[in-house]
C-alpha positions as CSV (number, residue, x, y, z in Angstrom):
1,M,-114.2,-26.8,-289.0
2,K,-112.1,-24.0,-290.2
3,W,-113.0,-21.8,-287.0
4,K,-111.2,-24.4,-284.5
5,A,-108.3,-23.6,-285.8
6,I,-108.5,-20.4,-285.6
7,V,-109.8,-20.1,-282.2
8,I,-106.3,-22.5,-281.5
9,L,-104.3,-20.2,-283.1
10,L,-105.9,-17.2,-281.6
11,I,-105.4,-19.0,-277.5
12,I,-101.8,-19.9,-278.5
13,L,-100.9,-16.5,-279.5
14,A,-102.6,-14.5,-276.6
15,S,-101.0,-16.9,-274.3
16,L,-97.2,-15.8,-275.5
17,V,-97.8,-12.6,-273.9
18,P,-97.8,-14.2,-270.3
19,V,-95.1,-16.1,-271.0
20,Y,-93.1,-13.5,-272.3
21,A,-93.5,-11.8,-269.2
22,I,-92.4,-14.3,-266.7
23,N,-89.4,-14.7,-269.2
24,K,-88.5,-11.0,-268.7
25,Y,-88.9,-11.2,-264.9
26,L,-87.5,-14.4,-265.0
27,Q,-84.1,-12.4,-266.6
28,K,-84.9,-9.7,-263.9
29,I,-84.8,-11.8,-261.0
30,L,-82.2,-14.5,-261.8
31,R,-79.6,-12.0,-263.8
32,P,-78.3,-15.1,-266.2
33,R,-75.5,-12.5,-267.8
34,E,-73.8,-12.6,-264.2
35,S,-72.3,-15.9,-263.7
36,L,-72.2,-19.2,-265.1
37,A,-74.7,-21.1,-262.2
38,R,-77.1,-17.8,-262.9
39,L,-77.3,-19.2,-266.3
40,F,-78.2,-22.4,-265.9
41,S,-80.7,-21.5,-263.0
42,Y,-82.2,-19.3,-265.9
43,L,-82.1,-22.1,-268.7
44,L,-83.6,-24.5,-266.1
45,G,-86.5,-22.4,-265.3
46,G,-87.2,-21.4,-269.0
47,M,-87.4,-25.1,-269.9
48,L,-89.5,-25.3,-266.7
49,L,-91.4,-22.6,-267.8
50,V,-91.9,-24.0,-271.3
51,F,-93.2,-27.4,-270.0
52,V,-95.6,-26.1,-267.5
53,Y,-96.6,-23.7,-270.1
54,T,-97.0,-26.1,-273.0
55,L,-98.8,-28.7,-270.8
56,L,-101.4,-26.1,-269.5
57,L,-101.8,-24.7,-273.3
58,V,-102.7,-28.2,-274.2
59,L,-104.9,-28.6,-271.5
60,L,-106.7,-25.6,-272.0
61,I,-107.3,-26.5,-275.7
62,K,-108.2,-30.3,-275.0
63,W,-111.1,-29.2,-272.5
64,I,-112.5,-26.3,-274.4
65,F,-112.4,-28.7,-277.8
66,P,-112.7,-32.5,-276.4
67,N,-113.5,-34.0,-279.7
68,A,-110.2,-32.1,-281.0
């Protein structure tokens, strides 16, 4: 049982690397410091990124551990 928790934690930690890279890419493309409209588009993109990535992460963990 303890190994499942460790594997899930490792999956979550490993998934932070691509999210960080995508966030940096969004900052580079949208440049949120230039205007309020760009800031709101960056915030919307960030919230969408968090929602989609959380959904995919939960589905991945549920697929790996169907009884968890």
